[in-house]
N, C-alpha and C positions, 0 to 999 in steps of 0.2 A: 858290384854296382847295386845289388839288391840285398835286402835283408828280410828274413821271414820269421824272426823270433816273435813270440807272443801273438801269433795270428795275424801278421801283417808285415809290411816292408815297403821298400822303395824299388820301383822297376820303371821300365819305359813303356809308354803307351802312344800308339799312333792316333793323331787327331786329324788326319787328312779326311777331306770330304769330297764327295762327287759333285757333278753338276747340279744335282737336285738338293744339295745342301746336307745330305745325310752322311754320317760317318762311313768310311769305306771298310773299316775293320780289317778282316783277313784278306779282303780283296785289294788292299793297297799294294801296288807293285814295289814300294820301297821297303817293305817289311824285312826283306833279306839283309838290309844294311844294319849293322850293329848300332850305329849311331843315330838311326832313324827314330823319330818320336821325341817326346818330352818326358822328363821325370814324373813319376806317378806315385802317390801315396795311397796305401790301402791298409786299414787297421780294423781288426775285429773289435766290436764294442760289446759291453755286457748284453746278453740276450734279453729280449722282451717276452711278454706272455700273450698268447692268443686267447680268444674268448673261451676256447675249450681247455685252457690250462697248459697247452703245449708250448715249448720254447720257440721263439722266432728270432732268426739271426738278424743282427744289425751290424752294418759295415760302414765305416767312414772311408770315403773316396775323395781324392782331390788330384787334379791333373793341371798341367800348364806351368810347372815350375821352370825357371830359367836354368837352374843347375841342380845337380844331384845333392849338392851341399844344402841348398835351400829346402829341398824336399826332406832331407834327413833331419834338418832342424825342426821342421813342423812335426815330423813323426816323433821326435824326442819330446816335444811339448805335449803331444797327444798322450804319450805313454806316461809322462809325469802326472798328468791330470788323472789318468786311469789308476795309477798307483795309489792315489789318495783314498780310493774307495774299494780297495781290493777285498777288505773284510767287512764291508758295510753294504748290505743289499739295498737299503733305502737310498743311500748316497749313490750307489752304482746306477740305480734307475734315474736319479736326477741328473747325473753326469752324462749318461747315455742320451737322454733327451736333449740336454744342452748341446752335445757334440753333433747330434743329428740336425739340430737347428743351425749350427755353425756351418755344416756341410751344405745345407739347402740354400742358405743366404750368402755363402761364399765370404763370410766374415772372418777376421783373423782368429786363430786359435787362442783362447784365453790362457794367461799365465797360471801355473799351478798354485802359486801363492795367493792370487786373487780368488780362485775357486775355493781354496781351502778356507779362506776367511769367510766367504759367504756360506759355505757348508756349516761352519761352526756357529754362525749367527742364526741360520735357519731361514735365510731370505732366498728370493728367487735367484738362480744362477745366471739368468740371461740379462740381468741388469735392468729389467723393465718394471721393477717394483714401484708402485705408486705411493704417493704421500699417504693416502688413506690406509693402504696395507701396512705401511711402516708404523703409522700412528697406532693402529690396532695392536700390532706386535709389541710396541713400546709400552703402551698402557697395560697390557696383559702381564708384562714382566716387572712392573713397578712394585716396589716393596714399601711404599709410603703408607701412612695411615689411611684407613678405609675412606673416611670422608674427603681426604685430600685426593686420593685416587679417583673417587667418584666425581670430583670437580674436574679433573683432567678428562675423564670420559665424557662428561657433559659438554665441555668445550669441543671435543673431537666430534661428538655426535651431532651437536646443534649447529656448529659454525665451520669447523675446519674441513671435515670430510665433504659436506655438501658443496663447499665453495672451492677448495683446492685439492680435494682428495683424489681427483682423476689425473693430476699431473704426475709425471714420473719423478721419483724422489731426487734423482740426480740432475733434474732439469728445472726444478721449481726455482723461481727467482723472486727478488724483492718486488718486481713489477706485479707478479701474481698476488703478492700480499697486499700491495697498495689497492689493487682492484677489489680484493676481498673486504678490506676495511671500508673502502668507499661504498661497496654494496651494503655493508652493515649500516653505515650512516644513512644511506637512502632508505633502507628498511625502517630505520628509526623514525624518519619523517612520515612514512606511511602509517606506522603504528600510532604516532602522536595524533595524526589527523583522524584516524579511525577511532581512537579513544575519545577525542573531543566530540566527534559526531555521535558516538554512543552516549556520552554524557548529555548532550543536547536532546537526544531521543528519549533518554530516561526521564528528563524533565517534561517532555511532551506526553509521556505515559502516565504522569501523575493526575489524579482525579480532580485536583483543584480544591474547591471548597469542601469542607468536611461534610459527611452525610452520604446518603445513597445517591449516586449520579443519575441524571435523567436518561431516558432512552436514547436521546440524541448523543449525549456525552458518552454513554456506554458504547454505542456503535463506533464513535470516534476513537475511544480508548482501545477497542479491539483492533482497529486498523493500525494504530500507532504501536501497539504491543506486538502485532505481527511483524511490523517493520523492524522492531527491536530484536525480535527472535532471529531475524534473517541477517543481522549485522554481526561482524566478527566480535568475539569476546574482548574484554579489556586485556591488554598485554603490556608487559614491561619492555621498555627499550633496553638496548645493550649499551649501557653508559660507559664513560671513559675508564672507570676502574675495571669493569668487566673486560673491556677491549684490551687493556694492559695485561690482564690475567690470561686472556686467550693467546696473546702474543708470547707470554712467558711459558705457557704450555708448549707451544710450537717450538720455541727456542730451546727448551730443555730436550724435546724429542729429537731435534736436529743435532744438538750437541752430542747426544748418544749415538746418532748415526755417524757423526764424524769420528767418535771414539772407536766405533766398529769398522771404520774405514770404508763406509758405504758412500760417503760424500766427502768433499774437501772444504766446503764453504757453508756457513750458516747464514742464510739470507734474512733471518729474523733478528740477527744480532744488533744491527745498527739501523733498523727501520725507524724512521722519524714518525712519531705519533704525538698527539696532544697529551700532555701530562695529565694524569688523574690527580686532581687536587683533593687532599683529605679535608673533610668538612671540619670547620673550626667549632669547637665546643663553646656554646654561649650559655650564660646564666639566665635563669628565669627571673629576671628583674620584674618589679611591679608593672612597668610599662609594657613589657613583653607578655606578661600574663594577661593584662587587660586586652591587648591586641588579639591574643589567642582566644579569649572568651568571646570577643566580638566576631571574629572571622573564622575561627577554627584552624588557622594556619600557624604552623610552627616556624619560628624565625630561622632555625637551622635543623638539619637532620639530627644533630647531636646537641641535646639540651641538658643542662646541669642544674640541679636544685641548689638553692642556697642552704646554709646550715639551718636556718629557721624552717624551711620547707622540709628538709630531711628530718628535723625534730618532729614535725607534724606527722610525717610518715611513720616514724618509730612509735609515736603515741598510738597511732591506729593499729600498727602491726603487733604491738606488745601483747603477749598472750597467744598469738598465733604460733603454731608449732615450728614454723620456718623463720621465726623472728631472728634467731641467731645467725641463720644463713644470710639474710639480707643485711644484717648488721656487719657481718664479716666482710661482705663484698663492698659495702659503703666505706668501711674504715680501712681495710687493707687491700682492696682492689683485686681479688682473684677473679679469673674468668669464671663464667657459669660452670663449665665442665670441670674446672679445677676445684671449685668449691664443693660441688656435689660428689666429686671423686675422692675427697679427703678421707683418710682412714684414721681411726683413733690413735694407732701407734705413731702416726706422723705429726701428732700434736703433743707438745710438752707444756702443759699448763703451769707446772712449777717453775720452769725456766722462761715461760712466756714467749714461746716461739713455735712455729709450724714449718713443715717442709712439704713442698709439692712433689709427690711421687707418682700419682696416677690421676687420671681425669676420666669422666664419663661424657661421651659425645654421641651425637646422633648419626647413624648410618641409615639414611632413609628415615624410617620411623623407629627402627630398632636402636637400642642403647648398647654401646660397646665400651669397654674399658681399655684405655691406651696410656702410653707414657705421655708426659707433658709435651706441649707443642714443639718446643725447641730445647736445646741444652740450657739456654739462659732461663727458660721457664722453670726448670727443676732447681729450685733454690730454697733457702731457709730465710724466713723473715721474722721480725719481732712482733710481739703483740702488746697493746696497751693494757693497763689494769682493768679498764672497763670491759674491754673485749674478753679478757680472761674470765671475768665474772659472768659475762653473758654466756660464754661457752660452758662454764661449770653448771649454770642453771639449765642449759640445754642438755647437758649430760645427765643430770638428775631426771629431767623429764623423759629422756629416752630410756633410762633404766626402769622408770615406772611403766612405760609403754611395753617394755620387754616382759616385765612381770605379768602385765595384763594379758599379753598375747600368749604366754605359756609356750606350748610345743609348736604353735604356728609361727613363732618368731624366726625370721630368716637371719642367721648370724653372718651378715655381710661384712661387719667390721667398719662400715661407713659411719662418718660423723652425722650426716644428714640422710635420713631414710624415710620410708613410709611408716605408717603406724604398725606395720608388721616386720619392719627391719629390712625391707627390700629396697633396691636402688630407686632413687627418684628419677622420673623422666624429666629431661631438661625443659620440655615445653610446659609441663605442669608447673614447674618452678616459675617460669616467666608469666604464665597465666595468673597464678596466685598473686604475683607481684603487681600486675596490672589491676586486678580486682581490689587489692588493698589500697593502692594510691587513688583509684577512682572513688572508692568509698570515703577517702579523706578529703576529696575535692581538690586534689593537687593537679597542677598541669602535667602533661604526659612526658615521661622519659622511658627509654628502653632499659631493660635490666642491665644490659652491658654498659649503659651510660653511668651506672653506679661506680664504674671504674674511674670515670671522669670526675665524679663527685669525690672519690677517694684522693685523686690527684690534687684537686682543688683544696681539700682539707689539709693534706700534707703540706702544701705550699702555704696555706694560711697559718699553719702551726709552726712555721719557720723552716720547713724543709726546702732545699734548693732543687734544681732540676736533676742533679745527680741522685739525690735521695729519692725523688719520685721515680726515676728510671730504675733504681735498684728494687724498690718495693713492688712496682708494677712489672718488673723483669722485661723491659724492652731491650731490643737488640742494639738500638742506637739512641743517643740522647736527642737527635733530631726528631725522631718519632715522638718523643716525650714533649718537646717544646712546641712542635707544630700541631699536635692533635689533642693531647691529653691534659692541658692545663688551661684553666680559666681563672683569671685574677678576681678575687672578691673585691667589690668596690672599696670596702673599708681598708683592705690590705693595700690596694693601689694608692689610696689617698695617704695612708701612713708612709708608704715608700716615697711618694711625692714630697710630703712635708719634710722627711729626713733629708732628701736630696737638696731641698731649698735651704735647709739649715746649714749646709756645708759651705755656703758662700758668705764670707764676711762682708758686712756693709757698714759704712760710716754713720748712716742715720739709723734711727730706731726702727724696729719692725712696723709694718703697716698696722697691725692690731693695736700697738701702743698709741699710735697717732689717733686711731679711731676712738680710743678710750679717753681722749682729751689731752694727752701729753703733747708737748711741742717737739717736733723732730729737730734733731741737731743739724 
């Protein structure tokens, strides 16, 4: 009936109690009967450590089984769990704590396979891991690019942990996520209201007429500026695109949790959210330029120069040591990091082609070299004859700078460098671009918007959407058509005229009638 191998076994134990409710123990008059009592499981656990370093015995006990067979089954499960950590001191401690908790709470003994899975992942064995704890573990194990991982960590730190991090990982639901995004939307309204109040307060803090303010106005301004100092600073709202990225971060983390068999369902997978619309690129037409000069407002977050405006920029930038960089982005559309990450061996000027192999990106303020953003980004594209000539002139300039620098030259092998051959900082490249177009009196665009300019020029030169997709190396043609193309007005009119000419008519065209001819 009993077993004693490995420091434990199954036996019978009397559970009889006296009138005071206490166990009778050896005073029970029925002890002499062999069938008295109920099956009882006792099992030695890995010993613990006292504060003085000595060992402390830990024993699992459970009584009240209906049959010896039930008790033996639990004992076998206990021993299967303990066998998992026979040669692992750290695992043995975790398992011992788990089984002590199981004994105290009278919960079922866990299956060895489940415990083994959790041991391999390094998560809590009691199943009480929170969403926040899992997100931290998941982010720490990510092998993505540094700036991508930093984006994940930002979503976790700012939004996910504060709002749903306290929920148990296996109990978080779509309802919790709806509450989180509703709270973000409410916070956006507060931020917008506070930003507007701060703008109005800034206006009240202005001195008004030029010149030295009067004593009365000076006193008023001091009061208004004190109010401004007490107000929250300007903050950005969490827009639709960022909310979609937050959801994507959570979805990826929960998918990994499913792979590790910690959960069975991803509540972020089919969550309904407002779609984040990509801003449509618009041309800086004369009317839009005039509106911008009057109001200071951009018609769209993404604006594109016309060829004439791009020519004005090139006239201003010619002679600048980064002229070739800006030319390349405008004509062939590399991303900023891809352009400044180009190496001379990756460019074949004789064959008029280049290959994207590395890029330089920001990690915080530091610059790191990484592989291209995606597999599609690592591609070879062709170069036009004017671009080849611009790059040859740039190469000659760089060789002259290298001779002038002498031993201080840093041989990085990059196409675009500082005067000493060192890596360019991405922000410096953007700052110089802004300084140049402002000096030329051009309407504002971001450096990344030169990719849109490149798309527009390729289209105007006869390239279709597939050609633009290949040059800009997009993952889908939908991205190309929705975001990166802006028809030039003259191209649009030419297409319209050709379309009209495809329809045969019995009478003469309108322009012939206007010229004085009689329509048939």
